[in-house]
N, C-alpha and C positions, 0 to 999 in steps of 0.2 A: 232873586238872582236870573239873569237873563239866560236864554236858551244857548248864546255861545259859550258862558261860563259852565253851564251844566255839561256842554258837549265837552269843553277841556277837561272837566273832572272825570266824565265816563271815559274818555279815551286814555286818561292817565291810569284809572283802574283796569281798563283792557291791557293797557301795556305791562302793567304789574301783573296781570293774569297769565299773558304770554311768557312773561319772566319765569312764573311759577311753573307754567307748562313745560318750559325748557328743562328747568332744572330737575322736577318730578318725573315727568313722563317721557322725556326723551331717552334718558337712559335706559328704562324699561323698554320702549320700543327698540333700542339700539340692539338688544338682544336678539330680536325676531327679523329686524330689517338692518343688516350690517351698514347701509348706505348712510343710515341716521346716525349711525356711531361716530362718524367723522363730525358731523354738525353738533352732537351732544358735547363732544370734547373740544370744540374748536375755541380758542381763546377769544376771537374777535367777537364772537356772538354775544358773551358778556359785557365787552367794552361797549358794543353797539346798542344793547339795550341801556347801560347807564348813559350812553350819549344822547339817546333819545328820551329816557324818562326825566333826566335831570332838568333839561330845559323846559320841558311840557308841564311837569310838576311845579317848577317854580313860577312859570308864566301863570299857570292855572290858579294857584293858590294866592299869588300876588294880585292878579287882576280881581279876584272875589274878595280880598280883604281878610283872607282865612290866616294870612302870615301873623295878624293881630291877635290871634288866639295862642296861647302858649301850648296848648295841648295839641293845636294842629301844627304849629310850627316845630315843636319836638318830635311828633310823629314823623313829618315830612323830613326833617335833619336825620333823624334815627335811621329811618328808611334809604334815603339817598347816601348816607354815610356807610351803611351797610352794604348796599349794592356795590358802591365804589370799591369798598374793602375787598368784597368778594370777588369782584372783577380784577383788581390790580395787585393786592397785597396779601391774600389768603396764603396761609403757610401748607394747606393741604387741600386736597379735593373734597373731602369731608367739610374742612371748614369753610370752603368756597360755597358749596350747596347750603349749608347751614345759614352762612351770613345772606346769601342771596335770597334763599325762602324768607327768612325774617324780614329782611329789609323789604321785599316785595308785599309782604303781609302788612309792614306798617305803613308803607305808602298807598296800599289800596285802601286800608282803614282809614287813613286820613283824608283821601278823597271822598270815600264814602261817608264818613262825618261832615265833610264840607258840604256834600249834596244834601244831606239830612238837615243841615242847619238853616237851609233856604235863604231867602232874600232878607237877612239881618243888615239891611243898609249896606250890602256888599257894592251894589253900584255906586251909591254916594260916596263908600270909602275909596273906590276906584277912582271915581272923579277928582278926588283931592291929591290923587297921586301924580296927577299931570303937570 
């Protein structure tokens, strides 16, 4: 797996981590720092995370050939689906947080597994996609 593909997966993992921090840490910090409270409850933040995570994840997984793995594809689809549902259709704040946290974990796990699987012909698979 090339360094650029590893960077894409690592970036996607980092973005998933930021999403988790936003969902779990910002509400706690908002109690002590009221300024963060507006950011913790801003609807645009979740939409922005989905808008960044979806294309980055799809690009990283497509370029590495990970989309050919049903496990990785399933984790990616579940993660992105839950992130989108949490951002756009969650019926309550609790559901939104749960969907976003589980979605972020699924997506980070997907990219972590993709990193671990290493160079299993990913560059060759990606070459056939052109």
